[in-house]
C-alpha positions in Angstrom: -88.0 -21.0 135.4 -87.3 -21.1 131.9 -83.2 -20.9 130.4 -82.1 -19.8 126.9 -81.3 -22.9 125.0 -79.4 -22.8 122.1 -79.5 -25.7 119.7 -76.7 -26.2 116.7 -76.5 -27.9 113.7 -72.8 -30.2 113.7 -71.6 -32.2 110.9 -73.4 -35.2 112.3 -75.7 -34.7 115.2 -77.6 -31.8 116.6 -75.7 -29.9 119.7 -77.0 -27.8 122.3 -76.1 -25.1 125.4 -77.3 -23.2 127.8 -75.3 -19.7 128.3 -76.5 -19.2 131.9 -75.3 -22.8 132.9 -72.1 -23.3 131.7 -71.2 -27.0 131.3 -75.0 -27.7 131.1 -74.4 -29.5 127.1 -76.5 -32.1 125.0 -76.3 -34.0 122.3 -78.8 -35.9 120.0 -79.4 -37.5 116.4 -82.7 -35.0 115.8 -83.7 -31.8 116.8 -86.1 -33.4 119.4 -84.2 -35.6 120.8 -81.1 -32.7 121.8 -84.9 -30.7 123.0 -85.1 -33.7 125.3 -82.0 -34.5 126.7 -81.1 -30.7 127.3 -83.9 -30.1 129.3 -82.4 -33.2 131.2 -79.0 -32.0 131.5 -80.9 -28.3 132.3 -82.6 -30.5 135.6 -79.6 -32.7 136.4 -77.0 -29.7 136.3 -80.0 -27.5 138.6 -79.9 -30.6 141.0 -76.2 -31.2 141.6 -75.8 -27.0 142.4 -78.5 -27.7 145.1 -76.4 -30.7 146.8 -73.3 -29.2 146.1 -74.9 -26.2 148.1 -74.6 -23.8 145.5 -76.7 -21.1 143.8 -78.9 -21.7 141.0 -78.1 -19.1 138.9 -81.2 -17.2 137.6 -81.9 -17.3 134.4 -80.9 -14.0 132.4 -80.0 -14.5 129.0 -82.4 -13.5 126.2 -82.6 -14.7 122.8 -84.2 -12.5 119.5 -84.0 -13.2 116.1 -83.0 -10.5 113.6 -83.9 -10.6 109.7 -81.3 -9.6 107.1 -82.1 -8.9 103.8 -81.6 -11.8 101.3 
């Protein structure tokens, strides 16, 4: 499965969340660390849902960049 992930710069670190998995978040000192941690968070989140007998939400969010003239 392939989930969309949003990574944002915070004042002192980076934060990531998954729109299709509410509550699935991670923070890290760098983008690379945050990517690694959100990957782990997604796996943990999905394992927890399965263990609780809940369905795994299918990926449905799409990401697109829009160019705006400077």
